[in-house]
Backbone as CSV, one residue per row, in Angstrom:
resi,resn,N_x,N_y,N_z,CA_x,CA_y,CA_z,C_x,C_y,C_z
1,MET,13.171,-5.749,5.079,11.763,-5.612,5.109,11.976,-4.754,5.993
2,VAL,13.007,-4.309,6.598,12.449,-3.065,7.507,12.203,-1.945,6.886
3,PHE,12.511,-2.052,5.871,11.834,-0.215,4.264,10.590,-0.751,5.039
4,VAL,10.204,-1.858,4.115,9.017,-1.898,3.991,8.384,-1.735,4.966
5,ALA,8.555,-2.382,6.442,7.356,-2.357,7.536,7.655,-0.283,8.080
6,CYS,8.750,-0.228,8.376,8.574,1.877,8.187,8.225,2.995,7.536
7,ASN,7.113,3.680,8.465,6.314,4.077,7.623,6.495,5.040,8.363
8,PRO,6.945,6.341,8.366,7.196,7.404,9.643,5.805,8.713,8.559
9,LEU,5.193,8.075,8.097,4.213,9.072,7.748,2.909,8.717,8.916
10,MET,2.851,7.431,8.444,1.714,6.984,9.332,0.535,6.943,11.255
11,ALA,2.249,8.081,11.594,2.044,8.456,12.642,1.425,9.495,12.202
12,ASP,1.030,10.068,11.207,0.421,11.396,11.238,-1.211,11.738,10.291
13,TYR,-1.209,10.206,10.005,-2.518,10.040,9.025,-3.045,9.552,9.932
14,VAL,-2.442,8.312,10.385,-3.433,7.439,11.751,-3.338,7.209,12.827
15,ASP,-5.197,7.668,13.224,-5.245,7.547,14.798,-4.976,6.893,15.763
16,LYS,-4.054,7.394,16.229,-3.053,7.009,17.479,-4.177,5.912,18.436
17,ASP,-5.636,5.172,18.451,-5.514,4.117,18.251,-5.340,2.840,17.623
18,SER,-5.723,3.991,16.308,-5.331,1.893,15.116,-3.599,2.611,14.561
19,LEU,-2.859,3.256,15.028,-2.171,2.698,14.336,-1.131,0.957,14.736
20,GLY,-1.339,0.181,16.155,-1.378,-1.240,16.184,-1.515,-1.984,14.047
21,LYS,-3.264,-1.925,14.728,-4.111,-2.003,13.521,-2.994,-1.354,12.133
22,ALA,-3.339,-0.754,11.737,-2.151,0.230,10.386,-1.708,-0.486,10.359
23,SER,-0.638,-0.709,11.097,0.577,-0.851,10.590,0.496,-2.753,10.388
24,ALA,-0.043,-3.637,11.138,0.215,-4.911,10.012,-1.461,-4.913,9.077
25,LEU,-1.980,-4.403,8.578,-2.575,-3.845,7.710,-1.281,-4.194,6.011
26,GLN,-0.391,-2.957,7.024,0.767,-2.446,5.894,1.566,-3.882,5.535
27,ASN,1.626,-4.195,7.060,1.785,-5.696,6.458,2.647,-6.349,6.020
28,MET,0.832,-6.849,6.115,-0.018,-7.666,5.280,0.168,-7.920,4.324
29,GLY,-0.390,-6.421,3.678,-0.157,-6.334,1.861,1.185,-6.480,1.346
30,ALA,2.926,-5.611,2.157,3.250,-6.126,1.625,4.466,-7.884,2.357
31,LEU,3.737,-8.213,2.568,3.562,-10.051,2.166,2.960,-10.907,1.766
32,ILE,2.045,-10.013,1.586,0.559,-10.590,0.376,0.975,-10.078,-0.712
33,GLY,1.917,-8.921,-1.531,2.981,-8.559,-3.030,4.283,-9.214,-3.208
34,ASP,4.420,-9.143,-1.683,5.852,-10.897,-2.111,5.498,-11.913,-2.476
35,CYS,4.259,-12.584,-1.982,4.198,-13.896,-2.031,3.544,-14.108,-3.210
36,PHE,2.543,-12.695,-4.382,2.525,-12.743,-5.293,3.168,-12.653,-6.312
37,ALA,4.980,-12.013,-5.876,5.439,-11.423,-7.066,6.598,-12.807,-7.325
38,MET,6.193,-13.935,-6.210,7.127,-14.710,-6.262,6.165,-16.019,-6.656
39,ALA,4.694,-16.412,-6.024,4.164,-17.216,-6.563,3.049,-16.704,-8.645
40,PHE,3.648,-16.210,-8.909,1.645,-15.436,-9.995,2.768,-15.705,-10.726
41,LEU,3.966,-13.917,-10.076,5.052,-12.746,-11.640,5.761,-14.457,-12.235
42,ILE,6.469,-13.935,-10.813,7.757,-15.019,-11.723,7.381,-15.637,-13.165
43,THR,6.391,-17.047,-11.965,6.470,-17.750,-12.834,5.845,-17.194,-14.029
44,ILE,4.620,-16.581,-14.803,5.100,-15.876,-15.868,5.581,-15.089,-16.722
45,THR,6.763,-14.760,-16.243,7.360,-14.352,-16.816,8.160,-14.584,-16.490
46,SER,8.729,-15.468,-16.445,9.739,-17.182,-16.149,10.596,-17.526,-18.092
47,GLU,9.176,-17.432,-19.184,10.172,-17.197,-19.986,10.420,-16.149,-21.255
48,LEU,9.455,-15.104,-20.256,10.411,-14.664,-21.294,11.331,-13.620,-21.684
49,SER,11.155,-12.552,-22.551,13.076,-11.327,-22.147,12.079,-10.960,-20.824
50,HIS,13.346,-10.103,-20.329,13.716,-9.205,-19.561,12.784,-7.876,-19.551
51,GLU,12.931,-7.289,-20.662,12.371,-6.850,-21.217,10.576,-6.547,-21.026
52,ASN,10.457,-7.590,-21.754,8.419,-8.126,-22.211,7.807,-8.321,-20.292
53,ALA,9.675,-9.130,-19.573,8.124,-9.831,-17.732,8.370,-8.522,-17.711
54,PHE,9.518,-7.374,-18.041,8.642,-5.842,-16.968,7.843,-4.812,-17.520
55,TYR,7.566,-5.161,-19.151,6.582,-3.894,-19.227,4.778,-5.102,-18.262
56,ILE,5.009,-6.722,-18.871,3.678,-7.287,-17.887,3.858,-6.761,-16.411
57,THR,4.630,-6.941,-15.835,4.605,-6.797,-14.374,4.299,-5.347,-14.426
58,ALA,4.870,-4.501,-14.914,4.437,-2.715,-14.686,3.157,-2.307,-14.711
59,ILE,2.652,-3.028,-16.079,1.228,-2.599,-16.130,-0.046,-3.530,-15.440
60,LEU,0.698,-4.589,-14.633,-0.134,-5.497,-14.376,-0.475,-4.922,-12.121
61,ILE,0.854,-4.253,-12.372,0.801,-3.394,-10.499,-0.387,-2.412,-10.559
62,ALA,0.613,-1.668,-11.885,-0.074,-0.012,-11.966,-1.782,-0.052,-12.230
63,SER,-2.305,-1.524,-12.892,-3.707,-1.816,-13.217,-4.611,-1.744,-11.032
64,LEU,-3.241,-2.257,-10.378,-4.499,-2.703,-9.238,-3.788,-1.691,-7.733
65,VAL,-2.540,-1.376,-8.355,-2.988,0.478,-7.435,-3.819,2.217,-8.413
66,LEU,-3.585,2.419,-8.861,-4.361,2.473,-9.811,-5.229,3.753,-8.887
67,PRO,-7.124,2.232,-8.948,-7.844,2.370,-8.500,-7.760,3.086,-6.654
68,PHE,-6.114,3.681,-6.444,-6.590,3.809,-4.722,-5.962,4.945,-4.948
69,PHE,-5.639,5.459,-5.890,-6.410,7.447,-6.259,-7.545,7.948,-5.714
70,PHE,-8.293,7.376,-6.020,-9.147,7.298,-6.459,-10.243,7.001,-5.321
71,ILE,-10.270,5.967,-4.550,-10.645,5.804,-3.082,-10.514,6.198,-1.825
72,ILE,-8.391,6.192,-1.704,-8.135,7.312,-0.755,-8.624,8.061,-0.519
73,LYS,-9.445,8.457,0.356,-9.013,10.500,0.815,-8.772,11.390,2.375
74,GLU,-8.969,12.289,2.010,-7.947,12.966,3.024,-9.231,13.011,4.730
75,PRO,-8.983,13.213,5.939,-10.231,12.568,6.965,-10.508,14.551,6.156
76,ILE,-11.868,14.662,5.989,-12.034,16.075,7.044,-12.452,16.382,8.311
77,ILE,-11.650,17.758,8.372,-11.573,18.267,10.185,-12.454,19.218,10.673
78,HIS,-13.384,19.078,11.356,-14.306,19.869,11.042,-13.482,20.937,12.477
79,HIS,-12.903,21.628,12.185,-12.625,23.081,12.510,-13.346,23.261,14.779
80,LYS,-14.785,23.535,14.729,-15.776,23.818,15.573,-16.747,23.094,16.670
81,GLU,-15.830,21.811,15.487,-15.689,20.639,16.514,-14.622,20.463,17.734
82,LEU,-13.481,20.076,16.709,-11.944,20.045,18.058,-12.027,20.684,18.857
83,LYS,-12.817,22.469,17.934,-12.123,23.910,19.092,-13.507,23.200,20.153
84,LYS,-14.604,23.158,20.405,-15.558,22.490,22.038,-15.196,21.707,22.381
85,GLU,-14.133,20.384,22.257,-13.978,19.445,22.471,-12.347,20.262,23.550
86,LEU,-11.091,21.053,22.755,-10.298,21.566,24.149,-11.286,21.779,24.911
């Protein structure tokens, strides 16, 4: 669980005032994903072969994750505004 909860890039990409919230959201996502895997995926794929169970799980996870590549964007930092604040 420590590997899932530790994200060294979080300090680089998240504002320092929001690190607690970002960490909580990350841990909630991991917890929901684990519960989803235990409750839903295992019951659906328990009677299938290992290969078919892997295919179904991979397709389902890819269909849930791929939209985030288009939703998440890098923040735009205006350098002129930052120089004025300094």
